[in-house]
C-alpha positions, 0 to 999 in steps of 0.5 A: 476490826470489822463491823456488821449487823446480823439479824439471823432467824427466829429460833435459829442457832448460829455459830460464833466461834468454831475452833479445834475442840471448841464451839460457841453458838447462840440462839436468836429470837425475833422481837419488837423493840422500843428504842427511845421513840423508834419501834424496831422489829429486830432480833436479839441473842436469847441463849448461848451454848458452849461445846468443849472437848477435853484432853481426855475426850470428854465432852462438856455441853454448857447452856445459858438462857435468858428465859430462865427465872434467874441467872443459871448455867446448865453444865452437862459432862459427857464421858469419853467416847464409848462411855455412858457416864453423864453428869449434870450440874446447875450453876447459880451466881456466886457458886464456886467455879466449876472445873473439868480438866483444862476447862473452868466455868464461873458465874458471877453478876449474871456473866457466865464465863467459860475458859479453856486453858491457854486458848479461849475465854468465852463469856455471855452477860445477861443484861436488860433490854436497852430502855428497860422501863419502856412497856415493850422492854420491861422485864426482858433480857438478852445476851452480850457476848465476849470472845477473847483469844488467850493465844495467837489464834491468827497463827493456829494451823486450824484457823478459827471460823464462825461468824466472829471466829473467822476475824482471826485471819492472820492479817491487819485488815478489818472488813466491815459489812452490811449495817441496818441504818434505817432510823425511821419511827418503825423499821425492820432489821435485814442485814445479815453481815453481807460482805464481812463474812465468808459465804452466806449467813445461813452457812453458819446456821446449826441443827441444834444447840450443841451441834458443831457441824456446819460449812466452816466447822473447825471442831474436828479438823486437824488443819484448816486455812484462814478464810479467803479475805479476797472474796469478801466484798465489804469495806476494808481498813487497817487495824492492829493484828487481831491476835497481838491485840487480843493477847493484851485485851479483850478484842473482837476482830469482827464485831457483829451486833444482834440487837435489831440494829439498836 
């Protein structure tokens, strides 16, 4: 599919995937990164947040943050609309998977996976900064994200959106956007996926970690069309339909890197 770099903003929360009853958000932080002999003023994904509404209208809020001393997921289970019930669970690596109706969560080897039955498998892996032995990178972690559709998301009457989710747009055309290609000894990342995403980068910024509301939100929608690919200005190339391939293996129809363009 397409490819682009995305800087985001320090402390900003952004939507990666917005679908019916499912939201997957991340927080970006600024960082000075040592990439071999290069010094990059970039950003990285420091935390991930999931919001899932179950068939009985319960809400699940899931948080996974690299700033914790050990890999730990926080799961907050909110009762049905109008209910005051609330439950919080802390998951550590190796714990028994946690299940609520159609949602299953597992944390193993620093990878948190949230699976919504027959629709989405959404994972965040806590990994060390590249070149982790260099002084500026020591003891720092970032998140690698994986989104996998377990159904034909291209044909959903509520077309997914978000920085990555919009790539499930029902065609066989990949659109690549702006990249950070400066390989100077000192550089600052600036690309915001221009050309590969609908609208502007700040259209995907959220007010809070578990917010589902933004310009292209699909969380409460009953119908939503695909993005208008004809308005995208990035380079185009053919590729296998996102969902046909996604049903065979983990596949992102649009790849966005948030690593200071490393």
